[in-house]
CHARMM-style PDB file with segment names, atoms N, HN, CA, C and O in Angstrom:
ATOM      1  N   MET     1      14.130 -16.120   5.916  1.00  0.00      PROA
ATOM      2  CA  MET     1      13.356 -15.094   6.576  1.00  0.00      PROA
ATOM      3  C   MET     1      14.169 -13.814   6.714  1.00  0.00      PROA
ATOM      4  O   MET     1      13.628 -12.712   6.633  1.00  0.00      PROA
ATOM      5  N   LEU     2      15.456 -13.967   6.921  1.00  0.00      PROA
ATOM      6  HN  LEU     2      15.896 -14.863   6.987  1.00  0.00      PROA
ATOM      7  CA  LEU     2      16.313 -12.789   7.016  1.00  0.00      PROA
ATOM      8  C   LEU     2      16.339 -12.054   5.681  1.00  0.00      PROA
ATOM      9  O   LEU     2      16.461 -10.830   5.648  1.00  0.00      PROA
ATOM     10  N   ARG     3      16.227 -12.787   4.593  1.00  0.00      PROA
ATOM     11  HN  ARG     3      16.128 -13.782   4.621  1.00  0.00      PROA
ATOM     12  CA  ARG     3      16.206 -12.162   3.264  1.00  0.00      PROA
ATOM     13  C   ARG     3      14.966 -11.274   3.111  1.00  0.00      PROA
ATOM     14  O   ARG     3      15.044 -10.201   2.512  1.00  0.00      PROA
ATOM     15  N   TRP     4      13.818 -11.717   3.652  1.00  0.00      PROA
ATOM     16  HN  TRP     4      13.755 -12.588   4.138  1.00  0.00      PROA
ATOM     17  CA  TRP     4      12.603 -10.897   3.586  1.00  0.00      PROA
ATOM     18  C   TRP     4      12.769  -9.633   4.419  1.00  0.00      PROA
ATOM     19  O   TRP     4      12.314  -8.559   4.026  1.00  0.00      PROA
ATOM     20  N   THR     5      13.424  -9.765   5.571  1.00  0.00      PROA
ATOM     21  HN  THR     5      13.794 -10.637   5.891  1.00  0.00      PROA
ATOM     22  CA  THR     5      13.657  -8.605   6.428  1.00  0.00      PROA
ATOM     23  C   THR     5      14.493  -7.564   5.694  1.00  0.00      PROA
ATOM     24  O   THR     5      14.173  -6.376   5.707  1.00  0.00      PROA
ATOM     25  N   ILE     6      15.554  -8.015   5.063  1.00  0.00      PROA
ATOM     26  HN  ILE     6      15.814  -8.981   5.052  1.00  0.00      PROA
ATOM     27  CA  ILE     6      16.421  -7.096   4.318  1.00  0.00      PROA
ATOM     28  C   ILE     6      15.653  -6.459   3.163  1.00  0.00      PROA
ATOM     29  O   ILE     6      15.822  -5.272   2.884  1.00  0.00      PROA
ATOM     30  N   THR     7      14.815  -7.242   2.493  1.00  0.00      PROA
ATOM     31  HN  THR     7      14.678  -8.206   2.719  1.00  0.00      PROA
ATOM     32  CA  THR     7      14.017  -6.715   1.389  1.00  0.00      PROA
ATOM     33  C   THR     7      13.091  -5.602   1.860  1.00  0.00      PROA
ATOM     34  O   THR     7      12.989  -4.565   1.203  1.00  0.00      PROA
ATOM     35  N   PHE     8      12.415  -5.801   2.988  1.00  0.00      PROA
ATOM     36  HN  PHE     8      12.497  -6.643   3.522  1.00  0.00      PROA
ATOM     37  CA  PHE     8      11.496  -4.781   3.485  1.00  0.00      PROA
ATOM     38  C   PHE     8      12.243  -3.555   4.008  1.00  0.00      PROA
ATOM     39  O   PHE     8      11.728  -2.440   3.917  1.00  0.00      PROA
ATOM     40  N   ILE     9      13.449  -3.742   4.556  1.00  0.00      PROA
ATOM     41  HN  ILE     9      13.866  -4.647   4.631  1.00  0.00      PROA
ATOM     42  CA  ILE     9      14.241  -2.592   4.997  1.00  0.00      PROA
ATOM     43  C   ILE     9      14.639  -1.751   3.795  1.00  0.00      PROA
ATOM     44  O   ILE     9      14.549  -0.524   3.836  1.00  0.00      PROA
ATOM     45  N   ILE    10      15.081  -2.407   2.719  1.00  0.00      PROA
ATOM     46  HN  ILE    10      15.154  -3.404   2.686  1.00  0.00      PROA
ATOM     47  CA  ILE    10      15.457  -1.679   1.510  1.00  0.00      PROA
ATOM     48  C   ILE    10      14.248  -0.970   0.913  1.00  0.00      PROA
ATOM     49  O   ILE    10      14.352   0.174   0.470  1.00  0.00      PROA
ATOM     50  N   LEU    11      13.095  -1.648   0.898  1.00  0.00      PROA
ATOM     51  HN  LEU    11      13.010  -2.578   1.258  1.00  0.00      PROA
ATOM     52  CA  LEU    11      11.871  -1.031   0.405  1.00  0.00      PROA
ATOM     53  C   LEU    11      11.501   0.191   1.239  1.00  0.00      PROA
ATOM     54  O   LEU    11      11.083   1.212   0.693  1.00  0.00      PROA
ATOM     55  N   ALA    12      11.650   0.092   2.546  1.00  0.00      PROA
ATOM     56  HN  ALA    12      11.990  -0.738   2.990  1.00  0.00      PROA
ATOM     57  CA  ALA    12      11.341   1.218   3.429  1.00  0.00      PROA
ATOM     58  C   ALA    12      12.286   2.386   3.176  1.00  0.00      PROA
ATOM     59  O   ALA    12      11.857   3.540   3.175  1.00  0.00      PROA
ATOM     60  N   LEU    13      13.561   2.102   2.963  1.00  0.00      PROA
ATOM     61  HN  LEU    13      13.910   1.164   2.964  1.00  0.00      PROA
ATOM     62  CA  LEU    13      14.518   3.174   2.703  1.00  0.00      PROA
ATOM     63  C   LEU    13      14.233   3.871   1.375  1.00  0.00      PROA
ATOM     64  O   LEU    13      14.310   5.096   1.283  1.00  0.00      PROA
ATOM     65  N   ILE    14      13.905   3.094   0.355  1.00  0.00      PROA
ATOM     66  HN  ILE    14      13.842   2.099   0.429  1.00  0.00      PROA
ATOM     67  CA  ILE    14      13.589   3.685  -0.948  1.00  0.00      PROA
ATOM     68  C   ILE    14      12.313   4.513  -0.868  1.00  0.00      PROA
ATOM     69  O   ILE    14      12.248   5.611  -1.422  1.00  0.00      PROA
ATOM     70  N   ALA    15      11.299   3.993  -0.180  1.00  0.00      PROA
ATOM     71  HN  ALA    15      11.352   3.102   0.271  1.00  0.00      PROA
ATOM     72  CA  ALA    15      10.045   4.734  -0.036  1.00  0.00      PROA
ATOM     73  C   ALA    15      10.262   6.020   0.763  1.00  0.00      PROA
ATOM     74  O   ALA    15       9.674   7.055   0.448  1.00  0.00      PROA
ATOM     75  N   ALA    16      11.094   5.956   1.783  1.00  0.00      PROA
ATOM     76  HN  ALA    16      11.572   5.115   2.039  1.00  0.00      PROA
ATOM     77  CA  ALA    16      11.382   7.149   2.579  1.00  0.00      PROA
ATOM     78  C   ALA    16      12.156   8.174   1.752  1.00  0.00      PROA
ATOM     79  O   ALA    16      11.955   9.378   1.912  1.00  0.00      PROA
ATOM     80  N   LEU    17      13.023   7.712   0.885  1.00  0.00      PROA
ATOM     81  HN  LEU    17      13.186   6.734   0.755  1.00  0.00      PROA
ATOM     82  CA  LEU    17      13.808   8.593   0.029  1.00  0.00      PROA
ATOM     83  C   LEU    17      12.900   9.393  -0.904  1.00  0.00      PROA
ATOM     84  O   LEU    17      13.146  10.574  -1.153  1.00  0.00      PROA
ATOM     85  N   PHE    18      11.859   8.757  -1.415  1.00  0.00      PROA
ATOM     86  HN  PHE    18      11.659   7.798  -1.213  1.00  0.00      PROA
ATOM     87  CA  PHE    18      10.938   9.427  -2.323  1.00  0.00      PROA
ATOM     88  C   PHE    18       9.794  10.132  -1.603  1.00  0.00      PROA
ATOM     89  O   PHE    18       8.942  10.741  -2.251  1.00  0.00      PROA
ATOM     90  N   GLY    19       9.761  10.059  -0.285  1.00  0.00      PROA
ATOM     91  HN  GLY    19      10.452   9.565   0.241  1.00  0.00      PROA
ATOM     92  CA  GLY    19       8.778  10.820   0.477  1.00  0.00      PROA
ATOM     93  C   GLY    19       7.465  10.111   0.740  1.00  0.00      PROA
ATOM     94  O   GLY    19       6.489  10.758   1.118  1.00  0.00      PROA
ATOM     95  N   PHE    20       7.411   8.809   0.553  1.00  0.00      PROA
ATOM     96  HN  PHE    20       8.204   8.283   0.245  1.00  0.00      PROA
ATOM     97  CA  PHE    20       6.187   8.060   0.839  1.00  0.00      PROA
ATOM     98  C   PHE    20       6.234   7.594   2.288  1.00  0.00      PROA
ATOM     99  O   PHE    20       6.644   6.466   2.563  1.00  0.00      PROA
ATOM    100  N   GLY    21       5.826   8.437   3.201  1.00  0.00      PROA
ATOM    101  HN  GLY    21       5.493   9.353   2.978  1.00  0.00      PROA
ATOM    102  CA  GLY    21       5.947   8.156   4.631  1.00  0.00      PROA
ATOM    103  C   GLY    21       5.154   6.956   5.096  1.00  0.00      PROA
ATOM    104  O   GLY    21       5.651   6.159   5.891  1.00  0.00      PROA
ATOM    105  N   GLY    22       3.926   6.810   4.614  1.00  0.00      PROA
ATOM    106  HN  GLY    22       3.523   7.458   3.968  1.00  0.00      PROA
ATOM    107  CA  GLY    22       3.082   5.697   5.047  1.00  0.00      PROA
ATOM    108  C   GLY    22       3.614   4.355   4.589  1.00  0.00      PROA
ATOM    109  O   GLY    22       3.620   3.383   5.344  1.00  0.00      PROA
ATOM    110  N   ILE    23       4.061   4.312   3.340  1.00  0.00      PROA
ATOM    111  HN  ILE    23       4.056   5.102   2.727  1.00  0.00      PROA
ATOM    112  CA  ILE    23       4.612   3.059   2.808  1.00  0.00      PROA
ATOM    113  C   ILE    23       5.914   2.712   3.518  1.00  0.00      PROA
ATOM    114  O   ILE    23       6.163   1.550   3.837  1.00  0.00      PROA
ATOM    115  N   ALA    24       6.743   3.724   3.764  1.00  0.00      PROA
ATOM    116  HN  ALA    24       6.540   4.668   3.505  1.00  0.00      PROA
ATOM    117  CA  ALA    24       8.016   3.489   4.447  1.00  0.00      PROA
ATOM    118  C   ALA    24       7.790   2.976   5.863  1.00  0.00      PROA
ATOM    119  O   ALA    24       8.481   2.064   6.317  1.00  0.00      PROA
ATOM    120  N   ALA    25       6.826   3.561   6.554  1.00  0.00      PROA
ATOM    121  HN  ALA    25       6.264   4.302   6.185  1.00  0.00      PROA
ATOM    122  CA  ALA    25       6.532   3.126   7.924  1.00  0.00      PROA
ATOM    123  C   ALA    25       5.991   1.703   7.935  1.00  0.00      PROA
ATOM    124  O   ALA    25       6.342   0.908   8.807  1.00  0.00      PROA
ATOM    125  N   GLY    26       5.139   1.383   6.972  1.00  0.00      PROA
ATOM    126  HN  GLY    26       4.853   2.029   6.264  1.00  0.00      PROA
ATOM    127  CA  GLY    26       4.594   0.021   6.895  1.00  0.00      PROA
ATOM    128  C   GLY    26       5.661  -1.004   6.595  1.00  0.00      PROA
ATOM    129  O   GLY    26       5.701  -2.060   7.226  1.00  0.00      PROA
ATOM    130  N   ALA    27       6.526  -0.712   5.642  1.00  0.00      PROA
ATOM    131  HN  ALA    27       6.493   0.146   5.129  1.00  0.00      PROA
ATOM    132  CA  ALA    27       7.599  -1.650   5.288  1.00  0.00      PROA
ATOM    133  C   ALA    27       8.593  -1.803   6.441  1.00  0.00      PROA
ATOM    134  O   ALA    27       9.087  -2.901   6.698  1.00  0.00      PROA
ATOM    135  N   ALA    28       8.881  -0.707   7.129  1.00  0.00      PROA
ATOM    136  HN  ALA    28       8.480   0.185   6.921  1.00  0.00      PROA
ATOM    137  CA  ALA    28       9.789  -0.784   8.270  1.00  0.00      PROA
ATOM    138  C   ALA    28       9.174  -1.607   9.400  1.00  0.00      PROA
ATOM    139  O   ALA    28       9.875  -2.362  10.074  1.00  0.00      PROA
ATOM    140  N   GLY    29       7.876  -1.463   9.605  1.00  0.00      PROA
ATOM    141  HN  GLY    29       7.307  -0.849   9.058  1.00  0.00      PROA
ATOM    142  CA  GLY    29       7.194  -2.253  10.631  1.00  0.00      PROA
ATOM    143  C   GLY    29       7.220  -3.739  10.324  1.00  0.00      PROA
ATOM    144  O   GLY    29       7.457  -4.562  11.208  1.00  0.00      PROA
ATOM    145  N   ILE    30       6.972  -4.079   9.058  1.00  0.00      PROA
ATOM    146  HN  ILE    30       6.779  -3.410   8.340  1.00  0.00      PROA
ATOM    147  CA  ILE    30       7.032  -5.487   8.653  1.00  0.00      PROA
ATOM    148  C   ILE    30       8.441  -6.028   8.811  1.00  0.00      PROA
ATOM    149  O   ILE    30       8.630  -7.152   9.277  1.00  0.00      PROA
ATOM    150  N   ALA    31       9.433  -5.230   8.424  1.00  0.00      PROA
ATOM    151  HN  ALA    31       9.279  -4.317   8.045  1.00  0.00      PROA
ATOM    152  CA  ALA    31      10.827  -5.662   8.555  1.00  0.00      PROA
ATOM    153  C   ALA    31      11.190  -5.902  10.019  1.00  0.00      PROA
ATOM    154  O   ALA    31      11.908  -6.850  10.338  1.00  0.00      PROA
ATOM    155  N   LYS    32      10.700  -5.051  10.896  1.00  0.00      PROA
ATOM    156  HN  LYS    32      10.117  -4.280  10.637  1.00  0.00      PROA
ATOM    157  CA  LYS    32      10.993  -5.205  12.324  1.00  0.00      PROA
ATOM    158  C   LYS    32      10.371  -6.490  12.872  1.00  0.00      PROA
ATOM    159  O   LYS    32      11.016  -7.223  13.621  1.00  0.00      PROA
ATOM    160  N   ILE    33       9.130  -6.760  12.502  1.00  0.00      PROA
ATOM    161  HN  ILE    33       8.606  -6.165  11.893  1.00  0.00      PROA
ATOM    162  CA  ILE    33       8.456  -7.979  12.958  1.00  0.00      PROA
ATOM    163  C   ILE    33       9.178  -9.219  12.450  1.00  0.00      PROA
ATOM    164  O   ILE    33       9.419 -10.158  13.209  1.00  0.00      PROA
ATOM    165  N   LEU    34       9.526  -9.223  11.159  1.00  0.00      PROA
ATOM    166  HN  LEU    34       9.331  -8.460  10.542  1.00  0.00      PROA
ATOM    167  CA  LEU    34      10.229 -10.371  10.585  1.00  0.00      PROA
ATOM    168  C   LEU    34      11.592 -10.573  11.228  1.00  0.00      PROA
ATOM    169  O   LEU    34      12.025 -11.709  11.422  1.00  0.00      PROA
ATOM    170  N   PHE    35      12.274  -9.474  11.561  1.00  0.00      PROA
ATOM    171  HN  PHE    35      11.923  -8.551  11.403  1.00  0.00      PROA
ATOM    172  CA  PHE    35      13.583  -9.584  12.202  1.00  0.00      PROA
ATOM    173  C   PHE    35      13.457 -10.249  13.568  1.00  0.00      PROA
ATOM    174  O   PHE    35      14.251 -11.129  13.900  1.00  0.00      PROA
ATOM    175  N   PHE    36      12.478  -9.845  14.357  1.00  0.00      PROA
ATOM    176  HN  PHE    36      11.833  -9.130  14.087  1.00  0.00      PROA
ATOM    177  CA  PHE    36      12.315 -10.444  15.680  1.00  0.00      PROA
ATOM    178  C   PHE    36      11.904 -11.912  15.594  1.00  0.00      PROA
ATOM    179  O   PHE    36      12.332 -12.727  16.411  1.00  0.00      PROA
ATOM    180  N   ILE    37      11.074 -12.248  14.608  1.00  0.00      PROA
ATOM    181  HN  ILE    37      10.726 -11.586  13.945  1.00  0.00      PROA
ATOM    182  CA  ILE    37      10.722 -13.658  14.404  1.00  0.00      PROA
ATOM    183  C   ILE    37      11.973 -14.452  14.044  1.00  0.00      PROA
ATOM    184  O   ILE    37      12.170 -15.563  14.535  1.00  0.00      PROA
ATOM    185  N   PHE    38      12.821 -13.880  13.182  1.00  0.00      PROA
ATOM    186  HN  PHE    38      12.661 -12.977  12.783  1.00  0.00      PROA
ATOM    187  CA  PHE    38      14.064 -14.536  12.803  1.00  0.00      PROA
ATOM    188  C   PHE    38      14.955 -14.760  14.023  1.00  0.00      PROA
ATOM    189  O   PHE    38      15.521 -15.842  14.184  1.00  0.00      PROA
ATOM    190  N   VAL    39      15.084 -13.761  14.872  1.00  0.00      PROA
ATOM    191  HN  VAL    39      14.624 -12.882  14.741  1.00  0.00      PROA
ATOM    192  CA  VAL    39      15.939 -13.887  16.060  1.00  0.00      PROA
ATOM    193  C   VAL    39      15.416 -14.972  16.987  1.00  0.00      PROA
ATOM    194  O   VAL    39      16.193 -15.778  17.498  1.00  0.00      PROA
ATOM    195  N   VAL    40      14.101 -15.001  17.211  1.00  0.00      PROA
ATOM    196  HN  VAL    40      13.469 -14.346  16.796  1.00  0.00      PROA
ATOM    197  CA  VAL    40      13.513 -16.017  18.087  1.00  0.00      PROA
ATOM    198  C   VAL    40      13.738 -17.416  17.521  1.00  0.00      PROA
ATOM    199  O   VAL    40      14.114 -18.328  18.257  1.00  0.00      PROA
ATOM    200  N   LEU    41      13.512 -17.591  16.221  1.00  0.00      PROA
ATOM    201  HN  LEU    41      13.207 -16.849  15.623  1.00  0.00      PROA
ATOM    202  CA  LEU    41      13.732 -18.900  15.605  1.00  0.00      PROA
ATOM    203  C   LEU    41      15.200 -19.301  15.645  1.00  0.00      PROA
ATOM    204  O   LEU    41      15.519 -20.479  15.808  1.00  0.00      PROA
ATOM    205  N   PHE    42      16.090 -18.330  15.498  1.00  0.00      PROA
ATOM    206  HN  PHE    42      15.830 -17.374  15.366  1.00  0.00      PROA
ATOM    207  CA  PHE    42      17.523 -18.614  15.579  1.00  0.00      PROA
ATOM    208  C   PHE    42      17.910 -19.087  16.972  1.00  0.00      PROA
ATOM    209  O   PHE    42      18.665 -20.049  17.111  1.00  0.00      PROA
ATOM    210  N   ILE    43      17.404 -18.427  17.998  1.00  0.00      PROA
ATOM    211  HN  ILE    43      16.790 -17.645  17.885  1.00  0.00      PROA
ATOM    212  CA  ILE    43      17.712 -18.811  19.375  1.00  0.00      PROA
ATOM    213  C   ILE    43      17.141 -20.196  19.678  1.00  0.00      PROA
ATOM    214  O   ILE    43      17.800 -21.007  20.327  1.00  0.00      PROA
ATOM    215  N   ILE    44      15.922 -20.471  19.212  1.00  0.00      PROA
ATOM    216  HN  ILE    44      15.386 -19.812  18.685  1.00  0.00      PROA
ATOM    217  CA  ILE    44      15.333 -21.791  19.416  1.00  0.00      PROA
ATOM    218  C   ILE    44      16.165 -22.868  18.726  1.00  0.00      PROA
ATOM    219  O   ILE    44      16.372 -23.945  19.284  1.00  0.00      PROA
ATOM    220  N   SER    45      16.638 -22.584  17.527  1.00  0.00      PROA
ATOM    221  HN  SER    45      16.470 -21.708  17.074  1.00  0.00      PROA
ATOM    222  CA  SER    45      17.452 -23.574  16.818  1.00  0.00      PROA
ATOM    223  C   SER    45      18.796 -23.784  17.507  1.00  0.00      PROA
ATOM    224  O   SER    45      19.338 -24.889  17.475  1.00  0.00      PROA
ATOM    225  N   LEU    46      19.336 -22.752  18.124  1.00  0.00      PROA
ATOM    226  HN  LEU    46      18.896 -21.854  18.150  1.00  0.00      PROA
ATOM    227  CA  LEU    46      20.585 -22.924  18.874  1.00  0.00      PROA
ATOM    228  C   LEU    46      20.370 -23.807  20.095  1.00  0.00      PROA
ATOM    229  O   LEU    46      21.185 -24.681  20.392  1.00  0.00      PROA
ATOM    230  N   ILE    47      19.277 -23.576  20.794  1.00  0.00      PROA
ATOM    231  HN  ILE    47      18.615 -22.866  20.553  1.00  0.00      PROA
ATOM    232  CA  ILE    47      19.002 -24.350  22.010  1.00  0.00      PROA
ATOM    233  C   ILE    47      18.701 -25.807  21.665  1.00  0.00      PROA
ATOM    234  O   ILE    47      19.220 -26.713  22.317  1.00  0.00      PROA
ATOM    235  N   ARG    48      17.877 -26.043  20.655  1.00  0.00      PROA
ATOM    236  HN  ARG    48      17.455 -25.307  20.124  1.00  0.00      PROA
ATOM    237  CA  ARG    48      17.492 -27.423  20.290  1.00  0.00      PROA
ATOM    238  C   ARG    48      18.620 -28.147  19.590  1.00  0.00      PROA
ATOM    239  O   ARG    48      18.669 -29.377  19.610  1.00  0.00      PROA
ATOM    240  N   GLY    49      19.525 -27.414  18.974  1.00  0.00      PROA
ATOM    241  HN  GLY    49      19.485 -26.415  18.958  1.00  0.00      PROA
ATOM    242  CA  GLY    49      20.611 -28.041  18.232  1.00  0.00      PROA
ATOM    243  C   GLY    49      21.756 -28.502  19.107  1.00  0.00      PROA
ATOM    244  O   GLY    49      22.609 -29.269  18.661  1.00  0.00      PROA
ATOM    245  N   ARG    50      21.785 -28.046  20.347  1.00  0.00      PROA
ATOM    246  HN  ARG    50      21.091 -27.423  20.709  1.00  0.00      PROA
ATOM    247  CA  ARG    50      22.852 -28.434  21.263  1.00  0.00      PROA
ATOM    248  C   ARG    50      22.721 -29.895  21.644  1.00  0.00      PROA
ATOM    249  O   ARG    50      21.630 -30.389  21.930  1.00  0.00      PROA
ATOM    250  N   LYS    51      23.844 -30.567  21.642  1.00  0.00      PROA
ATOM    251  HN  LYS    51      24.730 -30.166  21.410  1.00  0.00      PROA
ATOM    252  CA  LYS    51      23.853 -31.968  22.079  1.00  0.00      PROA
ATOM    253  C   LYS    51      24.680 -32.080  23.351  1.00  0.00      PROA
ATOM    254  O   LYS    51      25.691 -31.398  23.526  1.00  0.00      PROA
ATOM    255  N   LYS    52      24.233 -32.934  24.205  1.00  0.00      PROA
ATOM    256  HN  LYS    52      23.413 -33.488  24.063  1.00  0.00      PROA
ATOM    257  CA  LYS    52      24.964 -33.134  25.463  1.00  0.00      PROA
ATOM    258  C   LYS    52      26.203 -33.975  25.190  1.00  0.00      PROA
ATOM    259  O   LYS    52      26.130 -35.057  24.608  1.00  0.00      PROA
ATOM    260  N   ILE    53      27.330 -33.452  25.620  1.00  0.00      PROA
ATOM    261  HN  ILE    53      27.390 -32.573  26.092  1.00  0.00      PROA
ATOM    262  CA  ILE    53      28.576 -34.180  25.480  1.00  0.00      PROA
ATOM    263  C   ILE    53      29.001 -34.654  26.863  1.00  0.00      PROA
ATOM    264  O   ILE    53      29.213 -33.847  27.768  1.00  0.00      PROA
ATOM    265  N   LEU    54      29.125 -35.968  27.020  1.00  0.00      PROA
ATOM    266  HN  LEU    54      28.953 -36.624  26.285  1.00  0.00      PROA
ATOM    267  CA  LEU    54      29.484 -36.508  28.315  1.00  0.00      PROA
ATOM    268  C   LEU    54      30.925 -36.916  28.375  1.00  0.00      PROA
ATOM    269  OT1 LEU    54      31.389 -37.394  29.411  1.00  0.00      PROA
TER     270      LEU     54
END
């Protein structure tokens, strides 16, 4: 999922470089959503992956 986020960020930067504002904004928005989903899933995996050591 992080790979998709990076892909959309790069797409947004390239689109912004060529002056396509709408496409750049859309790709940046998708990248932001995917990044937050990635962070939430990462935190959940950290919490569930912990084992109690007695």
